[in-house]
VEXMI-884240 format. One line per 2 residues: number of its first residue (from 0); their letters; for each residue x, y, z of N, C-alpha, C. Coordinates in steps of 0.1 Angstrom, whole numbers, always signed. Layout:
NUM> A> X,Y,Z,X,Y,Z,X,Y,Z ~ ...
***
This chain:
0> MV> -573,-346,-321,-574,-342,-314,-591,-333,-313 ~ -599,-330,-300,-609,-337,-298,-618,-317,-300
2> AG> -624,-316,-308,-627,-299,-317,-631,-293,-304 ~ -625,-276,-308,-626,-269,-298,-618,-271,-280
4> MR> -607,-283,-286,-596,-283,-279,-587,-273,-282 ~ -577,-265,-274,-564,-258,-278,-559,-269,-270
6> PR> -538,-268,-278,-532,-275,-276,-525,-272,-259 ~ -524,-280,-251,-519,-281,-242,-507,-267,-235
8> GQ> -498,-265,-245,-487,-249,-245,-499,-244,-242 ~ -507,-240,-258,-512,-228,-254,-528,-228,-241
10> QS> -528,-238,-239,-533,-241,-223,-527,-237,-216 ~ -516,-238,-210,-502,-235,-195,-499,-218,-199
12> WG> -499,-211,-213,-498,-199,-207,-511,-192,-210 ~ -521,-197,-215,-531,-190,-208,-531,-189,-194
14> RL> -531,-203,-185,-531,-202,-174,-520,-189,-166 ~ -513,-192,-180,-497,-179,-165,-505,-168,-168
16> FR> -509,-162,-183,-513,-148,-183,-534,-142,-178 ~ -537,-158,-171,-553,-156,-168,-546,-144,-156
18> WS> -557,-135,-153,-556,-119,-142,-554,-123,-127 ~ -561,-136,-128,-564,-140,-111,-548,-148,-110
20> NP> -540,-148,-117,-522,-155,-117,-517,-144,-113 ~ -508,-144,-104,-497,-135,-98,-485,-131,-108
22> FA> -482,-141,-119,-475,-136,-129,-478,-124,-140 ~ -493,-127,-134,-495,-117,-148,-499,-96,-141
24> HF> -500,-105,-129,-504,-88,-117,-487,-85,-118 ~ -478,-92,-120,-463,-90,-117,-462,-81,-128
26> LV> -461,-91,-139,-459,-86,-148,-460,-66,-154 ~ -473,-66,-151,-477,-53,-156,-475,-44,-143
28> LT> -469,-47,-133,-467,-39,-118,-457,-35,-127 ~ -443,-45,-130,-433,-40,-133,-440,-31,-145
30> VI> -435,-33,-154,-439,-22,-171,-443,-14,-165 ~ -455,-12,-154,-462,+7,-154,-450,+10,-148
32> TF> -446,+6,-134,-435,+15,-124,-420,+12,-135 ~ -417,+7,-144,-399,+7,-148,-404,+13,-160
34> GV> -415,+11,-170,-417,+16,-179,-422,+29,-186 ~ -428,+29,-173,-441,+45,-174,-440,+56,-162
36> LA> -441,+45,-155,-437,+58,-139,-426,+63,-134 ~ -417,+54,-135,-403,+56,-130,-399,+72,-141
38> PL> -397,+62,-154,-393,+74,-164,-396,+86,-164 ~ -412,+83,-163,-418,+104,-163,-418,+109,-150
40> TC> -414,+103,-136,-417,+113,-123,-401,+117,-121 ~ -387,+106,-122,-375,+107,-118,-370,+110,-134
42> QK> -375,+120,-146,-362,+118,-153,-358,+136,-155 ~ -362,+142,-141,-350,+153,-142,-348,+155,-126
44> LL> -343,+142,-119,-335,+135,-111,-323,+137,-111 ~ -314,+143,-106,-300,+145,-116,-292,+133,-113
46> HS> -293,+127,-102,-283,+112,-101,-297,+102,-96 ~ -305,+99,-111,-314,+91,-112,-313,+82,-121
48> YF> -309,+69,-127,-311,+57,-141,-319,+65,-150 ~ -327,+72,-144,-341,+75,-154,-337,+88,-159
50> YM> -328,+94,-148,-323,+114,-157,-323,+113,-173 ~ -329,+123,-182,-323,+125,-191,-316,+138,-195
52> RH> -308,+129,-193,-291,+139,-196,-289,+146,-207 ~ -297,+143,-220,-294,+150,-232,-304,+154,-233
54> RY> -319,+161,-225,-327,+163,-228,-325,+177,-216 ~ -318,+176,-204,-313,+188,-194,-300,+190,-187
56> LN> -292,+183,-189,-282,+185,-188,-280,+202,-187 ~ -277,+203,-206,-268,+215,-205,-279,+225,-195
58> AM> -290,+227,-200,-298,+238,-192,-302,+237,-173 ~ -289,+225,-171,-297,+228,-154,-282,+228,-154
60> SQ> -276,+227,-160,-255,+231,-154,-255,+248,-158 ~ -263,+256,-166,-262,+269,-169,-267,+275,-156
62> DF> -283,+262,-149,-292,+273,-138,-286,+276,-133 ~ -277,+264,-131,-265,+263,-118,-256,+270,-118
64> LK> -248,+275,-124,-241,+284,-126,-249,+300,-123 ~ -260,+299,-129,-262,+313,-125,-271,+313,-108
66> QN> -277,+306,-107,-279,+300,-92,-270,+305,-82 ~ -256,+297,-83,-243,+298,-81,-231,+315,-78
68> QE> -238,+319,-91,-230,+335,-93,-243,+341,-81 ~ -253,+342,-83,-262,+350,-78,-260,+352,-61
70> DG> -253,+338,-50,-254,+329,-43,-242,+338,-39 ~ -232,+337,-51,-216,+343,-42,-224,+356,-44
72> LG> -230,+364,-48,-228,+378,-44,-235,+384,-33 ~ -250,+370,-33,-255,+373,-16,-246,+375,-4
74> AL> -236,+366,-10,-223,+363,+6,-212,+376,+1 ~ -217,+380,-9,-206,+392,-9,-214,+405,-3
76> HY> -222,+408,-4,-232,+415,+1,-233,+414,+15 ~ -235,+406,+25,-237,+397,+35,-227,+405,+41
78> FE> -217,+404,+36,-203,+409,+45,-198,+424,+43 ~ -207,+428,+36,-204,+443,+32,-212,+449,+42
80> RL> -224,+444,+46,-236,+446,+51,-231,+445,+67 ~ -222,+435,+70,-217,+440,+85,-206,+445,+86
82> QA> -195,+448,+76,-187,+454,+77,-191,+469,+77 ~ -204,+478,+70,-206,+484,+72,-213,+491,+79
84> SN> -220,+480,+90,-231,+478,+106,-217,+481,+117 ~ -201,+485,+112,-189,+479,+118,-195,+469,+135
86> SS> -197,+460,+131,-203,+451,+141,-184,+447,+150 ~ -194,+445,+160,-180,+442,+171,-178,+429,+173
88> ER> -184,+419,+165,-180,+405,+167,-172,+404,+156 ~ -165,+395,+165,-151,+388,+156,-152,+375,+158
90> LA> -160,+361,+155,-157,+353,+161,-142,+350,+161 ~ -134,+346,+148,-122,+343,+149,-110,+347,+155
92> KK> -114,+361,+157,-102,+367,+176,-102,+363,+184 ~ -109,+354,+194,-114,+355,+203,-105,+343,+205
94> AL> -96,+344,+220,-81,+341,+223,-85,+322,+228 ~ -98,+327,+234,-102,+311,+238,-100,+299,+231
96> QP> -97,+287,+232,-91,+274,+228,-106,+270,+225 ~ -105,+265,+207,-114,+262,+204,-119,+250,+207
98> WL> -135,+242,+204,-134,+227,+209,-137,+222,+191 ~ -143,+231,+184,-141,+230,+170,-132,+240,+162
100> LI> -124,+238,+150,-124,+250,+149,-128,+247,+135 ~ -128,+253,+126,-135,+254,+112,-125,+262,+105
102> TI> -114,+251,+98,-108,+258,+86,-108,+260,+73 ~ -111,+267,+64,-112,+268,+50,-103,+269,+45
104> IT> -97,+264,+37,-90,+260,+25,-90,+269,+11 ~ -89,+280,+10,-86,+288,-5,-80,+290,-8
106> VQ> -84,+296,-25,-71,+298,-37,-86,+308,-45 ~ -76,+317,-53,-87,+325,-62,-90,+319,-71
108> RR> -102,+318,-76,-108,+309,-89,-119,+316,-90 ~ -122,+316,-102,-136,+327,-111,-138,+331,-93
110> PE> -134,+347,-98,-140,+353,-86,-153,+360,-88 ~ -163,+355,-93,-171,+364,-101,-183,+354,-87
112> FH> -178,+342,-90,-190,+333,-81,-186,+333,-64 ~ -175,+340,-59,-169,+343,-43,-170,+329,-39
114> YV> -165,+319,-44,-167,+310,-40,-162,+309,-18 ~ -156,+311,-14,-149,+313,-2,-161,+324,+7
116> LQ> -168,+330,-5,-176,+340,+9,-188,+333,+10 ~ -192,+324,+0,-204,+315,+2,-202,+304,+14
118> VA> -191,+299,+17,-190,+289,+22,-186,+298,+36 ~ -178,+311,+38,-175,+315,+50,-192,+328,+52
120> SR> -200,+325,+46,-211,+335,+50,-219,+324,+58 ~ -220,+313,+54,-229,+301,+55,-227,+296,+68
122> FH> -211,+295,+67,-214,+289,+81,-214,+302,+95 ~ -207,+312,+91,-212,+325,+98,-227,+328,+105
124> RL> -239,+325,+97,-256,+325,+98,-253,+313,+107 ~ -249,+296,+105,-250,+287,+110,-247,+289,+128
126> LQ> -239,+294,+127,-225,+299,+144,-237,+309,+152 ~ -242,+319,+146,-252,+328,+149,-260,+320,+156
128> KC> -272,+312,+145,-286,+306,+143,-280,+291,+161 ~ -267,+287,+160,-264,+274,+169,-262,+279,+182
130> GS> -262,+293,+183,-262,+299,+199,-250,+291,+208 ~ -257,+292,+219,-243,+290,+229,-236,+276,+227
132> SC> -241,+270,+220,-239,+255,+217,-225,+253,+210 ~ -220,+264,+202,-210,+268,+193,-205,+272,+197
134> QN> -204,+278,+207,-194,+292,+215,-181,+287,+210 ~ -177,+276,+216,-167,+270,+212,-163,+268,+196
136> HK> -166,+275,+192,-160,+273,+176,-155,+279,+170 ~ -146,+280,+164,-138,+289,+154,-137,+290,+142
138> IL> -141,+303,+133,-135,+301,+123,-121,+307,+117 ~ -114,+299,+103,-98,+303,+101,-96,+303,+83
140> LC> -91,+316,+83,-91,+312,+67,-78,+308,+61 ~ -77,+298,+60,-61,+293,+52,-60,+299,+35
142> NV> -52,+309,+35,-52,+312,+21,-37,+308,+14 ~ -40,+297,+7,-32,+291,-5,-28,+299,-15
144> ET> -31,+311,-19,-31,+317,-37,-18,+318,-34 ~ -10,+321,-43,+4,+320,-43,+1,+332,-41
146> DP> -2,+337,-54,-1,+355,-42,-13,+362,-34 ~ -12,+359,-21,-22,+362,-11,-27,+377,-11
148> SS> -21,+387,-20,-27,+395,-19,-39,+397,-26 ~ -34,+391,-39,-45,+395,-51,-63,+388,-50
150> HM> -60,+378,-32,-70,+372,-32,-79,+382,-24 ~ -90,+388,-35,-96,+401,-25,-106,+394,-21
152> DV> -111,+383,-19,-126,+381,-6,-121,+377,+3 ~ -104,+370,+1,-97,+367,+12,-95,+385,+27
154> KL> -92,+393,+15,-89,+408,+22,-104,+409,+31 ~ -114,+405,+27,-129,+416,+33,-131,+404,+45
156> LA> -127,+391,+44,-135,+383,+52,-120,+386,+60 ~ -109,+390,+65,-102,+397,+73,-101,+403,+85
158> NF> -115,+410,+75,-121,+422,+89,-131,+414,+101 ~ -132,+396,+93,-141,+390,+106,-138,+382,+109
160> FA> -126,+372,+102,-121,+364,+107,-106,+359,+110 ~ -97,+352,+115,-81,+349,+116,-79,+347,+103
162> VV> -68,+352,+99,-64,+342,+81,-48,+343,+84 ~ -48,+333,+80,-29,+326,+78,-30,+324,+63
164> NR> -14,+329,+55,-10,+329,+49,-1,+315,+43 ~ -4,+312,+32,+8,+299,+28,+21,+308,+26
166> YG> +19,+313,+14,+28,+320,+5,+29,+334,+8 ~ +39,+343,-1,+46,+352,+0,+51,+362,+14
168> GR> +56,+348,+26,+64,+355,+34,+77,+350,+33 ~ +79,+343,+42,+93,+336,+43,+90,+324,+33
170> ES> +80,+314,+35,+75,+307,+22,+72,+311,+9 ~ +80,+303,+1,+79,+308,-13,+73,+293,-27
172> LD> +68,+297,-35,+64,+282,-41,+78,+278,-49 ~ +79,+263,-48,+83,+251,-54,+81,+254,-66
174> HS> +89,+258,-79,+80,+255,-85,+85,+242,-99 ~ +90,+235,-91,+92,+221,-93,+83,+208,-93
176> LN> +76,+218,-81,+64,+204,-77,+51,+204,-93 ~ +45,+189,-88,+33,+193,-101,+24,+195,-88
178> RF> +12,+198,-99,-1,+203,-85,-8,+196,-78 ~ -3,+185,-80,-12,+176,-72,-4,+174,-61
180> EK> +9,+173,-58,+18,+175,-48,+16,+189,-41 ~ +14,+200,-52,+15,+212,-43,+0,+216,-34
182> EK> -11,+209,-39,-24,+208,-35,-20,+200,-21 ~ -14,+186,-24,-12,+178,-11,-4,+184,+3
184> RD> +7,+198,-3,+13,+206,+13,+6,+214,+15 ~ -1,+219,+7,-14,+230,+13,-19,+226,+16
186> YS> -28,+218,+20,-39,+207,+26,-31,+210,+40 ~ -15,+201,+36,-7,+199,+54,-4,+211,+62
188> FC> -2,+222,+49,+0,+234,+63,-10,+238,+67 ~ -23,+239,+60,-36,+243,+68,-42,+234,+79
190> LE> -33,+222,+78,-39,+218,+88,-30,+216,+99 ~ -18,+220,+98,-9,+218,+108,-7,+231,+116
192> QS> -4,+244,+102,-14,+258,+113,-23,+258,+122 ~ -38,+247,+118,-50,+250,+129,-44,+243,+141
194> LQ> -37,+237,+145,-32,+229,+152,-25,+236,+160 ~ -15,+247,+152,-7,+255,+160,-13,+266,+166
196> SY> -18,+268,+157,-27,+286,+160,-37,+283,+174 ~ -42,+270,+175,-54,+277,+182,-58,+257,+191
198> SP> -47,+249,+188,-51,+237,+201,-63,+234,+202 ~ -67,+230,+191,-86,+228,+188,-84,+212,+193
200> EY> -93,+207,+198,-100,+195,+199,-102,+187,+187 ~ -106,+193,+176,-111,+195,+166,-109,+201,+152
202> VL> -107,+193,+144,-102,+206,+134,-112,+200,+123 ~ -126,+207,+121,-130,+204,+105,-125,+216,+90
204> LV> -118,+203,+83,-111,+210,+69,-123,+211,+62 ~ -125,+225,+54,-131,+222,+43,-128,+231,+36
206> ED> -129,+229,+22,-129,+236,+8,-135,+244,+8 ~ -129,+257,+0,-141,+267,-3,-149,+267,-15
208> DA> -150,+257,-17,-165,+254,-23,-172,+243,-14 ~ -177,+237,-7,-182,+229,+2,-192,+236,+15
210> VP> -207,+247,+7,-211,+250,+15,-216,+240,+27 ~ -217,+245,+39,-221,+238,+46,-236,+236,+47
212> EE> -242,+222,+49,-261,+224,+53,-269,+225,+62 ~ -279,+228,+61,-283,+234,+75,-280,+227,+87
214> EI> -282,+214,+91,-279,+203,+96,-266,+203,+104 ~ -253,+214,+99,-242,+202,+106,-234,+201,+117
216> FS> -237,+213,+124,-235,+217,+139,-240,+205,+146 ~ -257,+203,+144,-260,+194,+155,-261,+182,+152
218> VI> -254,+176,+140,-251,+161,+137,-236,+160,+142 ~ -226,+168,+139,-212,+173,+142,-212,+167,+157
220> HH> -219,+176,+164,-221,+176,+181,-228,+163,+183 ~ -236,+159,+179,-239,+140,+181,-230,+131,+177
222> LL> -222,+131,+164,-215,+117,+162,-208,+122,+169 ~ -197,+135,+174,-184,+135,+178,-188,+130,+197
224> KM> -203,+137,+201,-203,+132,+219,-212,+121,+218 ~ -215,+115,+206,-224,+104,+212,-218,+90,+207
226> RF> -221,+91,+192,-217,+79,+183,-201,+77,+184 ~ -193,+86,+184,-176,+84,+182,-173,+81,+193
228> SK> -179,+82,+208,-176,+73,+217,-176,+60,+222 ~ -184,+58,+210,-182,+40,+213,-166,+32,+204
230> PH> -163,+22,+213,-152,+15,+211,-145,+15,+199 ~ -155,+8,+189,-155,+6,+174,-155,+15,+164
232> LQ> -157,+34,+170,-155,+43,+160,-146,+48,+169 ~ -139,+50,+178,-124,+57,+185,-113,+56,+174
234> NA> -114,+72,+174,-96,+70,+168,-95,+70,+154 ~ -106,+76,+148,-107,+69,+133,-92,+80,+135
236> LY> -88,+80,+119,-76,+84,+109,-85,+103,+107 ~ -94,+101,+101,-106,+111,+98,-119,+105,+95
238> VK> -131,+117,+93,-142,+110,+88,-145,+122,+78 ~ -151,+113,+65,-155,+124,+56,-172,+128,+57
240> LY> -171,+143,+55,-186,+152,+54,-190,+148,+39 ~ -183,+142,+34,-191,+146,+15,-183,+137,+12
242> HP> -192,+130,+3,-191,+118,-13,-199,+122,-22 ~ -192,+122,-36,-204,+124,-49,-212,+116,-50
244> ER> -223,+124,-49,-238,+115,-50,-243,+106,-64 ~ -231,+108,-74,-234,+104,-82,-221,+85,-78
246> LQ> -219,+88,-68,-212,+80,-65,-211,+66,-47 ~ -227,+71,-50,-237,+66,-37,-249,+54,-42
248> CY> -244,+53,-54,-256,+46,-57,-253,+30,-54 ~ -260,+16,-54,-257,+5,-44,-252,-3,-60
250> IN> -249,-5,-65,-242,-11,-74,-231,-1,-84 ~ -222,-4,-75,-205,+7,-76,-194,-6,-72
252> PE> -183,+2,-75,-170,-4,-65,-170,-5,-51 ~ -180,-1,-43,-176,+0,-27,-189,-6,-22
254> PM> -186,-24,-24,-196,-32,-19,-202,-32,-7 ~ -197,-19,+7,-202,-21,+19,-223,-21,+18
256> RI> -224,-14,+9,-230,-10,+6,-248,-18,+0 ~ -237,-33,+2,-247,-40,-4,-253,-50,+7
258> LE> -255,-49,+18,-258,-56,+32,-273,-47,+33 ~ -268,-28,+29,-282,-22,+31,-290,-20,+23
260> WV> -286,-29,+7,-294,-30,-4,-304,-40,-2 ~ -302,-52,+4,-305,-65,+11,-320,-61,+19
262> GI> -308,-56,+28,-316,-53,+40,-333,-44,+35 ~ -332,-38,+25,-345,-30,+19,-352,-39,+18
264> GM> -346,-52,+5,-350,-61,-1,-355,-64,+13 ~ -356,-72,+22,-364,-79,+33,-373,-71,+36
266> LG> -370,-59,+40,-380,-51,+44,-394,-50,+38 ~ -382,-48,+26,-401,-41,+14,-409,-51,+11
268> GP> -400,-62,+9,-404,-76,+4,-420,-81,+9 ~ -413,-88,+19,-427,-89,+32,-434,-81,+35
270> LL> -435,-68,+34,-443,-58,+36,-455,-58,+22 ~ -444,-50,+13,-456,-48,-3,-462,-65,-2
272> GF> -455,-79,+3,-463,-89,-5,-474,-92,+7 ~ -475,-85,+16,-486,-88,+26,-497,-76,+23
274> LY> -494,-67,+18,-506,-56,+9,-513,-65,-1 ~ -498,-72,-13,-506,-78,-20,-509,-86,-20
276> AW> -513,-100,-12,-519,-108,-5,-533,-100,-1 ~ -537,-92,+7,-547,-85,+13,-553,-79,+1
278> AS> -549,-73,-8,-557,-68,-20,-561,-79,-29 ~ -553,-89,-29,-561,-103,-40,-568,-110,-28
280> GR> -569,-110,-19,-580,-116,-12,-573,-134,-8 ~ -561,-130,-6,-554,-149,-7,-554,-147,+7
282> SS> -553,-161,+9,-551,-167,+23,-536,-166,+26 ~ -525,-170,+23,-516,-173,+25,-507,-163,+17
284> LS> -489,-159,+21,-477,-161,+19,-473,-161,+9 ~ -467,-165,-7,-458,-176,-4,-446,-167,-8
286> WP> -435,-177,-6,-421,-170,-7,-419,-165,-23 ~ -419,-172,-33,-424,-163,-47,-426,-152,-48
288> IV> -442,-146,-41,-441,-134,-37,-432,-122,-34 ~ -428,-131,-18,-418,-118,-11,-408,-121,-20
290> LF> -401,-130,-27,-390,-126,-36,-392,-116,-42 ~ -402,-117,-52,-403,-105,-64,-404,-94,-59
292> FA> -410,-92,-48,-417,-76,-41,-402,-73,-33 ~ -396,-84,-29,-379,-80,-22,-371,-74,-35
294> LY> -370,-82,-47,-366,-77,-57,-369,-58,-67 ~ -378,-64,-64,-389,-52,-69,-388,-38,-62
296> CM> -384,-37,-49,-381,-27,-41,-364,-22,-42 ~ -357,-31,-42,-342,-32,-43,-340,-24,-59
298> LL> -345,-32,-72,-343,-24,-82,-350,-11,-83 ~ -366,-8,-77,-366,+8,-77,-359,+13,-70
300> VE> -350,+16,-57,-345,+18,-52,-334,+23,-54 ~ -322,+16,-61,-314,+19,-68,-316,+26,-87
302> LV> -323,+22,-89,-328,+31,-103,-337,+47,-106 ~ -343,+47,-90,-349,+60,-85,-335,+68,-86
304> GR> -326,+60,-74,-313,+64,-69,-312,+68,-54 ~ -303,+57,-50,-303,+59,-37,-300,+73,-24
306> HY> -295,+82,-36,-292,+97,-26,-306,+99,-24 ~ -314,+97,-34,-333,+107,-27,-335,+99,-14
308> LL> -329,+82,-12,-332,+75,-2,-324,+84,+11 ~ -313,+83,+9,-307,+89,+18,-309,+101,+27
310> EL> -316,+112,+17,-323,+122,+22,-326,+121,+35 ~ -339,+112,+32,-348,+109,+41,-339,+108,+59
312> RR> -327,+107,+57,-319,+105,+71,-319,+120,+79 ~ -323,+130,+69,-317,+143,+77,-331,+146,+84
314> LA> -342,+134,+90,-351,+144,+97,-343,+146,+112 ~ -330,+137,+116,-325,+138,+131,-315,+130,+126
316> PP> -304,+139,+135,-292,+135,+138,-290,+122,+137 ~ -299,+112,+147,-297,+97,+151,-296,+89,+138
318> LY> -305,+95,+129,-309,+85,+117,-297,+86,+108 ~ -288,+100,+107,-277,+97,+99,-266,+84,+97
320> NI> -262,+79,+89,-254,+66,+86,-240,+70,+88 ~ -231,+56,+95,-219,+61,+94,-210,+49,+90
322> VP> -207,+45,+79,-205,+36,+70,-188,+42,+67 ~ -179,+28,+65,-164,+28,+61,-162,+34,+51
324> VT> -156,+43,+53,-146,+52,+43,-147,+50,+29 ~ -150,+61,+15,-145,+52,+5,-133,+68,-1
326> EC> -130,+67,-10,-117,+70,-15,-119,+84,-22 ~ -129,+89,-28,-127,+101,-34,-138,+109,-25
328> CT> -136,+118,-20,-132,+130,-19,-126,+139,-7 ~ -121,+154,-7,-119,+158,+3,-122,+170,+2
330> PA> -140,+178,+2,-142,+186,+3,-141,+191,+20 ~ -148,+182,+31,-147,+183,+41,-143,+171,+49
332> ML> -134,+173,+55,-133,+164,+66,-128,+162,+81 ~ -130,+161,+85,-135,+164,+103,-119,+155,+113
334> FS> -116,+159,+116,-101,+155,+123,-99,+157,+135 ~ -100,+147,+149,-96,+152,+160,-79,+154,+161
336> AP> -77,+160,+171,-62,+167,+172,-51,+158,+171 ~ -55,+143,+176,-42,+136,+177,-41,+124,+166
338> SA> -54,+127,+158,-57,+118,+142,-52,+132,+133 ~ -53,+144,+134,-41,+152,+124,-26,+154,+127
340> HR> -26,+152,+138,-12,+151,+143,-4,+140,+131 ~ -11,+125,+125,-8,+113,+126,-10,+117,+108
342> VL> -19,+125,+107,-23,+123,+92,-14,+139,+88 ~ -3,+140,+93,+4,+152,+85,+13,+146,+89
344> AY> +21,+134,+98,+32,+126,+98,+28,+119,+88 ~ +21,+114,+82,+22,+104,+71,+21,+109,+61
346> LK> +14,+119,+57,+14,+129,+47,+27,+130,+41 ~ +39,+135,+47,+50,+140,+45,+57,+126,+40
348> EL> +53,+116,+40,+63,+102,+34,+52,+100,+18 ~ +47,+108,+17,+37,+104,+5,+36,+119,-4
350> HC> +46,+111,-20,+45,+120,-33,+36,+123,-39 ~ +24,+130,-40,+11,+135,-46,+15,+135,-64
352> RP> +7,+131,-72,+11,+129,-83,-2,+126,-91 ~ +1,+131,-113,-18,+124,-115,-20,+113,-114
354> GF> -32,+110,-108,-40,+94,-101,-30,+88,-89 ~ -31,+95,-82,-27,+102,-68,-30,+110,-58
356> AK> -38,+117,-59,-41,+128,-56,-46,+131,-40 ~ -47,+136,-35,-42,+139,-17,-57,+132,-14
358> DI> -72,+126,-24,-79,+121,-15,-75,+105,-13 ~ -64,+104,-28,-64,+89,-28,-50,+85,-16
360> AL> -44,+95,-18,-31,+92,-4,-35,+89,+9 ~ -49,+97,+14,-49,+100,+25,-60,+84,+24
362> YS> -62,+82,+20,-73,+66,+16,-63,+53,+18 ~ -50,+51,+7,-42,+46,+7,-32,+46,+25
364> LL> -29,+56,+32,-27,+50,+46,-34,+44,+53 ~ -48,+42,+53,-56,+31,+58,-52,+19,+61
366> LS> -45,+13,+43,-42,+2,+47,-30,-2,+51 ~ -20,+11,+45,-5,+4,+50,+1,+13,+61
368> KG> -13,+17,+71,-8,+22,+84,-16,+11,+91 ~ -24,+6,+87,-34,+3,+100,-42,+8,+107
370> EW> -52,+22,+96,-57,+30,+102,-73,+26,+100 ~ -82,+34,+104,-96,+31,+99,-102,+46,+94
372> AF> -112,+49,+95,-125,+61,+90,-136,+59,+83 ~ -138,+66,+84,-157,+66,+82,-159,+79,+73
374> VV> -173,+78,+67,-182,+88,+62,-189,+89,+62 ~ -200,+100,+63,-210,+100,+72,-223,+101,+62
376> EP> -232,+95,+59,-246,+98,+48,-255,+100,+53 ~ -262,+112,+51,-260,+120,+36,-250,+133,+40
378> NL> -243,+134,+29,-239,+147,+32,-240,+158,+38 ~ -232,+166,+45,-231,+177,+52,-227,+187,+49
380> VR> -223,+191,+34,-218,+195,+30,-225,+197,+11 ~ -227,+211,+9,-231,+206,-8,-217,+216,-15
382> HV> -213,+209,-21,-203,+209,-34,-204,+220,-49 ~ -203,+231,-43,-208,+241,-54,-201,+243,-69
384> GM> -181,+240,-58,-175,+246,-74,-172,+237,-83 ~ -180,+241,-96,-179,+236,-111,-164,+237,-116
386> FS> -159,+248,-110,-149,+255,-118,-135,+248,-106 ~ -126,+238,-111,-118,+235,-102,-103,+238,-105
388> SL> -96,+238,-95,-87,+244,-92,-72,+236,-98 ~ -77,+226,-101,-64,+219,-110,-73,+206,-118
390> RL> -85,+208,-127,-87,+200,-136,-98,+212,-143 ~ -88,+221,-149,-98,+235,-163,-105,+231,-168
392> SE> -119,+236,-167,-127,+232,-180,-138,+247,-180 ~ -137,+253,-191,-149,+262,-195,-164,+260,-196
394> NP> -162,+246,-198,-176,+245,-199,-180,+228,-192 ~ -179,+236,-179,-182,+221,-168,-202,+221,-165
396> KL> -196,+211,-163,-213,+201,-159,-214,+198,-149 ~ -226,+193,-149,-232,+191,-130,-228,+176,-130
398> L> -229,+168,-143,-223,+154,-139,-207,+153,-150
***
């Protein structure tokens, strides 16, 4: 070997890591992005892979509970002020047939949080803000507390909205029922009462810990009047307005999002590739460069959190996404009158139990009955109830 010459292997590695080589650029970009920048900027993002759970979860959970309790007191004062002002407005007392009936299902739990007051006050404010376009919207309270007189928040709300009670009259609690079957029957009762009491065109069935987002009515109006007029979307059994953020990522058991994920790579790959070619003074763009940036974009959006990408769709109602429905959960469900009648008939055939709650029961109908349903993205309600009526916990966490 001639003196001063390096072995062929060392020469190839030297060329590989030479700063003008794209491999070196990509390696540095990957290390800086996923090893430094993303962990630092995303460590407090609850739905990111970079979220530092051990450091922030307990404190964030306690802050959330504190804020939730303050929001509950604020909602209580809101209705107390309305009552003190002797407001003549009684939205749900009007006898007009509503186009949309908002039925809030409520049960007494952790009264210091005033969950149902938070939901009702938010809907009340949004209806006032919505104005004439929401004049055919009504609110109905469905009280499924076994002792309805003990639900003090419903007593207050009865001054403003119509209320139906599940128990306390001729209907008595069957103590042989497991709590999952009871929840399903309560749910069916509220849906049936909504149809019988008002004969609405649509029913929005909301649980009492699902606070609506600011744009909920504008999005629902757009969906029902524009998007769901299309043949392939008509006659859906139901439309979900909420899916847990922790289940919205791309790598999950719900493969319908894979095409969206690949689409992000197909869009971001060429775009970043062209920027890289321009910045590095290259005259052409090769497919390995495009492939790297496509994978880079896909990995970045997954690790940072798809939930945060979905938030960009809130800019306008037409940007909201409609995708095939997923299994969990039922905080806010939209039914047309015909689909609500079908759901009631179907649920009578099913018996819920641990591992087969009402959300899974509803999802099972899609295959067994040849139905279809959809979920709206991003969520149109915020799930604020950390204390479940089914799964009791004295120390709940956000995750």
